[in-house]
C-alpha angles and dihedrals in degrees: 000000000000119000093245090063096053095082099058129089115248092229095049113104093204140038121202120198138181104214125194130185130174134204116253112273087006089274118178100235102144110097124156097286093047093048092049092050093045091050091052092045091048091060093045093052090044089058095044095048094043094233127131125236107212093182139328142185127209116202131181097275107010144024140220125209129183104203135181114212114196126198116262115270121249091248111051124207115276126228095272093053091048090053091051089051091051091050089058093049113096116234096020101133103173106060089123091054091050091051091048091052092053090049092051092053090049093047089052090046088232100152094170094054090047091050092048091050091048089051090061088066094043088056089064092056133078089015129112097209093049091048094051093043093051093045094050095042093050093048092047091052091050095044096045090050091048094048099035093239135131136210138041121339099190127070095219143356098272138279123239138187120201108229128200108249098214129054131008099332097075095043092047091052092047091051091049090053096046091048093059095100090047091053089047091053094241095122137004094218118044091218089070094063108093100198100064138080092249093046091051092047093051089049088058102258105154098206090056091048091051089055093053090044087061090051091052090047088057091048090053090047097247102329110129121214130190118273091254094050091043090057091050092050094045092051090052088049099047102034124059100136112092102138121340090245096041135091134236138192117256128220089266092055094252122129115255130194120253123273123282121245113262093245090053091051092052092046092054094048095045088051087057093252122139128241136200112265090242088066096037094060090058091070127076093253114176094215089079093056106023104031095098092209125030132189141059124353091252093051095049092047091049091055090045092054092046089055098034095134091063092065132069122262091249091063104093101173138018109215119090117182116237112250121241103011128110093216118088096244123150141198134199089234126061103218100201094159128043097009090162116066 
């Protein structure tokens, strides 16, 4: 069992993860062409691995992905479907060789060998580690060929945070990811950043809208809205800034005051005050990237108990409340030092 699968309940049909990976030496390699290629490759690998990208954000030297990983279906894809998937995967040069190998096994009537070979492709599906490995490998191959370089492109494997799939945890994480270009000062409105799930959705890309529809469904605790209404609700959830003196309409239809300045947000939190979640996600808060598990108290404790043997005997409970936010959101890690990244 891969490490990424250890922190998910056996009876849970879905796993939701915030994944982060950085370029080696924090180099700024992602210009327009690189971002465009990565975004295309992201969707191709998503389709091949049978996972669902809820949202993502690609920055100059790192990326964030919020991904939903379902359990494998009872009936797995056959050889012909695998071949079709490979044909749609950029950079896969040996589809003909794969087809020939299947044909050889069939000609020899070696059903076991054919099944074992087919299983090697199934192992790369419905799995977070396999998805991230394929995505990063394929981009590295393309980038190294383009730049005439060799060697690793990424500074580490990848980091991931297990996120509760129902309630405020998933929507808070999605907002944090889509606000990355706002925090970096690249845009004032997250819809104007092309290389993100929200930017794609606002540009009309259906697959991106379907991802955010799933986020809104979690926010509404299972109630599904239309794509159009989901986009309206998500925008009200993720965007409260406007001008610092202005007002905006909240998800409940009530008028809200404009966003606080970043320095004011930090001052309130450092003074042990509590802030609305809509302000909290505008700061580089480490809980969203380093919290290990993120969601309600019950969810975090459930994951803790399922993985009890991985913790010391002195650890009595799993959930640690996030510091400085009004919402009751919890993490598996208590970040007492360096909460702000």
